[in-house]
N, C-alpha and C positions, 0 to 999 in steps of 0.2 A: 206932325211934331203928334198930334192925338192919339193917333194909329200904336204909334210908339209907345208911349203913354198906357195904353190896354195890353200891348205884348206883353209889357213890363208886370204886369201885375197875379198872373201867376206865380212867375218867377218868385216876387217878393212874398208873398203865402208863402210858398213852398220853404223861403229862408226862415221866415217868422216862426213856422212849425218846429222848423230842427233846433231853431235857438227855445223855444220853449220846453221840449224835449229836452234839448241838454241840461237849461237851467234845474228841472225838474229833479232830474237823475244826478244833478250834483249837488239838489235840495235834502233828497232821500238816499243818497248814500256817501256825497264829499264830506258836506258840511258838519255830521257828527261825527267824522273824523279827526275835522279839525278840531271839535269843542274838544273832546276828548280822547286825546289817541290812544290811552289805555281801556281793553276790554273790560267790559261789565263783568264776564264772568271768567274761572280758568277752571281748566279741566285736572281733576283727580289721578293719580296717577302712583306705581309702587313705588317704592324709592328704597335705600338700601346706603345706610350712612355710618360713618366710624366714627368714634371719640378717639382721635389722634395728635398726637404729638410731635414735630420734629425736634431731633436728640439727636448729640455727637451718641457713635457709637464704637468698642473698640472690642475685633473679634479677639477670644481666649479658647486657647485649644491645650490642652495636652500632648504637647509633641516630645519627642527625640531625636534631635539631628545626629546626622552618622557621616562623617567624613571618610575622604578617600583616602588615610594611611600615608599618604608621597605623591611623590609626579605621575603622570602617565597618560596613557591613552584608556576609556572608560565603556563597557557596554555595559547597555540597558535590557533587564530583561523582564521588568514590572512596567503596566504604562500609569497616568496618573490614577488615582480615587480608586485605584485597584485595593480591595483589603486582600491583606497579607497574613500569616498567619505569623508565629515569632519562629526566627531564624530562614527564613524563606530570602535565597539571592535573590538580592534586590540588581545590581550591577557587579560586575567586575574590573579592576583598577588594573589592568598590565605595566610592567616597568623592566623593559627586557623581558628575560624568561624571567619576571617574578612575578603572580597574578595575586590580588586580591583580593579575596572575595568580603563583599560587605553585602549584611545580612539584616531583617531585621530585625531590630530587638526586644521587641515586643507585638504581638500583633494589633494588626489595626490600618490604619488609611497609609498609601503610598503616597507621598507631595515632593514635587519637583518644585514648589515655589516656596523659598525662603527666605528673611527678611533683617534676620540676626535679633531677632524679642524674641526667638523662641522661648527660651529659658527664663525670661524677666517676667513675662506677660501669660504666666502658669495660672487658672484658676486657684489652684490650690492657695495662693499667696494674695487672695485678696486681700485678707484682714489685711496687709503688712504693704500694701500699692500705698503707693501715693496719688493719692487721687487727685489733687490740684494738678500734679505735674506730668500725670495724664492725657486730664482734660485740656492742658495748655501745650499737647504736642503734636505737630502732625509727622504722623509716621507714614515714610516710604511702604508702598505697596507692595507685596510678595513679590519677586522676579523669578520665571525658572525661565532655565538653563539649558541644561541637560547637555554640559559640552561632552564634546566627544574627546577631550585629553585636559587632564588637570596638570595647575604646576603647584608643587606643593600641597603639603595635607589641608583641606577646604571639603567646606562641606556641601556635599553632595545630593543628599537626600533627608528628608522626615520624616516617621511616620506620627500620625497621629492617633494616640493610643487609649484614645478614651470613645466607647460609642455617643457619649455625653459631650454637648463644646458648647462655651456661653457666648453669649455678648454682654459687656460692662456695657452700660446708661452711662454716664454723666451729666448733670446739671447744675446747673448756680441755683445756691439754697433760696433767691432769690425769687423763685419760678421755678421751685424743686417740685416735682408730682410726690402724688402720698401714694404708694402703691403698697398694698399686702405683698407680705409673706406669704406665698403659697398661692396666689391670684394667679389665674391666666392672663397674658401675656403675645400681643405679635407684632414680630418685625418683621416692616417690607422692605427690603435690601434694594440696591440701587438697578438690579435687571427687573423690579419690582414683583421678586417670587416673595412673598409675604410666612411664614414660619413663625406655628404658634410654640410658646416656651412659658414658661412659670420664673417666678421672681424669687428665685434661690436667698436674697442674700439682698443686705443694702447695711451702706455705714456714711456717716457724713465725716470731710475732711475737709477743712477752712472753711473756705466760699460752696465749696459744693456738696451732693451728695450724688452716692455711687448704687445703682441698683447691677445685681447681679443677676441674668433669664439664662437658664438653661434650656439646649434643646435636646432633643432624644431625635427629632426628624432628621433625615442626613438631606446637606441642601450640597450640593457638589460645585457648589462655588465657592464655599466656606474659607478654603484652605490660600484661596486667590483673594481674601480680602484681608484686612488687620482693620483700621478705620473708616468711617464713612459716615453720612450722614443722613438717617433714615426714620420709616414714621416709626412710633412707638405706640400701638394700637391695643384701648384699654378696655373697650364695646365698642359690639356691631348690633345695630339696630334697624327692623325693619317694618316696615307698615305702609301709609297711604301720605303721600306731600300735598299739604292745601299751601297756597299762599299764606303770609302772614297776618295780612290787611281781611282773610276774609273769617277769621277767628272771631265770635261773637262768645259774649254771655248773655242769656235771657233771665239773671240774677237767678238761677239756681243751680246751671250748669252752662261747659265750653261747649260753644259746636261752631256749625255752618251753614247759612242759607244753601240751600240744595233745589237748582232749575229743576219743574216740575214738566209734563209734558204739556200742558195746558201754557208755561210762558211764566205760573207763579214759584216764590220762592219761599220755601218749608224752613223753616231750623228746626236741625237735627242735631242732639247733642253727641258728642267727639268724647273720646280719652285720648291726652296728650301726652306724646311718648316724650319728644323732646324738641328741641329748637334747634333749627342748623342755620346754616347759612343763605342757604335758598329756599328754608319756607318753615312749616310748623309743620313733625311727622305724628301722625294721630295711627291709635288702632285699627288693625286690620279686621274684617269678620263685623265688624259694627252696622251703623244705620247708613253708614257712607260707604258710598263702591267704587271700586277702581270705575275712573272715565264718567264716573258724575263730572257735573259742573257746578262748579259752588259761585255763591257772589261774591268779588271784589270790594274790599270800602264795606264791611258788612254792618261794622260798626256804627258807620251813621244813615244805616236804613232804616227803614220808618213801613213796618206790618201796615198792609192795607187794617181797616176797619171790616170788621167779618160781619 
């Protein structure tokens, strides 16, 4: 029995040594994370943020619809989105031995997307539009059919006869924006395309305020849209993003505590641009650089005695 006990002593010693190592590792690396799962510092990185608002948007265009003039088979000569000169032949309608040539009534973009609202949603009629009715109407999206034959005098295509096109933004007065005439806004469309425009006009009607935004940049899907929920972007900011709780003050300036090579934190003044849901955007090019580490929970930090 005595011999067995002596043979187990080295094994027990090894087990105890391993347990000590595990305990030391837990003390150094695991327990600090359990005590405070939040990191002490955060890395500063470059960010681009936008002031934007989700709004109801209605596309307005200067459009002229061309009808078939009667029943018959249809042949097309111009593709969707092509800009055609006035009197360019767009399609032919054949009825027996008769041919009716359909030509562009004005110079503009050809579109086969039709919804029946082309005349009532004329941007030149903005001053007389019933904004409350438009805000409450769910418009069906234009449909492109390009039928091989038509029955009766029906619309076949339209010409978007003005290079400038518009988006009508409607907002309830209780939360309406204050966009200035002539100011630059951008609209993000459902496919993610962002197009810059200019506030051309605005007016109030009942409980709604409407803004007419004009665009000169061609957007190939504009003729396929009538209404959508889009982001109206009023401002774009660029700078360095820091956590909200890293912002502190030394009594004179706002700033952050930046981690030095020796492990010490130094207060550095910053210029605040704006607050975002993800943090505070500060001016780039100052004393704080991208990839610096800044102290979290800076307001409770006590600087060591010099």
